[in-house]
N, C-alpha and C positions, 0 to 999 in steps of 0.2 A: 506494499503500498506507501502508494507518495503522500508524505507530508507538506503541505507549500507552508514557505513564510512569505509574505507579504511583504517589500520591502519598505521601508521607510520614507518614502519620497516628500519631496516640498510640493506646494503650488497645491491649484482646485482640485479635489478626488475626481474630476475626471479629466483633466488638462492632460495629454499625452505629448508633450515641449521635444520628444527625440524623436528625429527622423532616422529610420534603418537604412542599412547598406543591402540594396538588394540589388542580385543579378535574375538575367527570365531564367534559371534556373526557378526558382523561387515560387513561378509565376502560376503554375493551379496548383500550388498551396496553398497559393491565399487568395485566387479565385476558389479551389472547393468551400470556402467561410459564408461568399458570398449569393446571396438566391437568385434560383436558376428564371424567375421570373420578376425581370426590372421594368419595372411600371414608370422609370425615370434611364436617365440616362445616366448616375449618381448615385450613390449606397453606398452608408458610413455604417460599420461594421462596427457590433465593442466586443470585445473578447479580453481574458487574461491571458496571461504570457507568463514563458516559464525561461527564464534565464539560467543555459545551460555551457557553462567553458569544453571548449572542444582542444586540449593541445596538443591533438596527436591529427588536426585533420592541418591541412591545403591552405588554413589563414594565418596558423602561426602557433607557434603555441599559446600566446596570451589571448587565441580568439574566442570568441562569446557568441553561440548563438541566438537570437527568438525563436521559441516554437511553440505551437499551441496543438494541442489535442496529438501531439506529438510529430506537431511535420512543421520543419525548421519557413520558417518568414523573412525570416534577414539575420542578420549581424548587426553588433555594434559596432563601430567608424575604430579603423583600426589605432587609429588618434588618442578614443576612449580606452582600446582596451588593459595599457598599464594602471591604469586610477579604478576602472573595474571585476579585474580580474582577481585580486585579492579578495577580495567586496564575497563576490560568489564564492569566491571558492572560500569561501569562511559558513558562510550558508551549507552549501554541500555536505563539507568536513562534520557537520555539526546530524545530518542523517535528514536536510530538510532539504525543499530546490526554491530558490529564490520564485516568486511571482510578483508579475504591479500590471496592472492595465494597460491593454491596447487598441488601437482605432485601426483600421484598414480606411482607407478614403479610394471608392472602386471609381473608374469611368467607364462608361461605354462607350463612345464615337461611332460617328458616319463618317465612313475611308471612302475613297474612292477608287481603292481596291478592295480584295478579297479578305486582303492578310487581319488577324487579330485584331481588333481594333478595344480592346482593354487596357491600361493604362491606371497602374493604384500604390498611393502610398503608405508605407506602414506606419505609426510611430507610438513610440510607448512613455507612458511616464514613468520619468526616474530618476528626475532629479540630479544631486550629489551624490558623488561616494561620499563620501564622510558626514552625509546624513540617512544613510540606506541604511546602515544598522544601529541600535543600539551598545553603548559602550559592555553589555555585558547579554550572554548569551539567551536563545527567546526560550521562554518556557517551553515543558516540552509535554505540558498540560494543556486544554484548551486555555484562549487569555483574551482578554477585553483593551485593546487603546482605546485609553481618551482621548477626548478631541485634540491639539495645540491651541490653546484660551489659556489668559490669563484669566479667566472667567469659566469656571465648572461647576455642574452643580453636580453633588452625587449621594441620592437617596442611600438612606439605608434601611433595611427591613429589619425593625426590631423582632426581631424572634424568638 
């Protein structure tokens, strides 16, 4: 059983600020998350994604793929691998899989030829590596994170 650990990312919960590096071989995986019946020329798909280290892959020892449902959607940019590799590896070493929010912005357009007219941008909510993890290890039992705020009301059930 895979146990996910949601990275502590800054910004709004629905804001996906980091654009993945994608290659043509990722297109079938990305397209598989889009609905078959396009009522418009574009779609936005929200999904959870996993960050998976690929030290033996062709992209180098610090490569990090981004996957959903076991399918690779893209990679963190090479310039960001060095900062994110220790964070992702720390979560993996604790027996968990780092997870965050992702969005696919897909577009079908009318072309003059019969070529595939599908374009997609994949973004994830990533934030900064130094803000992604707490100083201590995550709990191994179910837990709830309190929202970041100077005003948090906690109700105590007097049982």
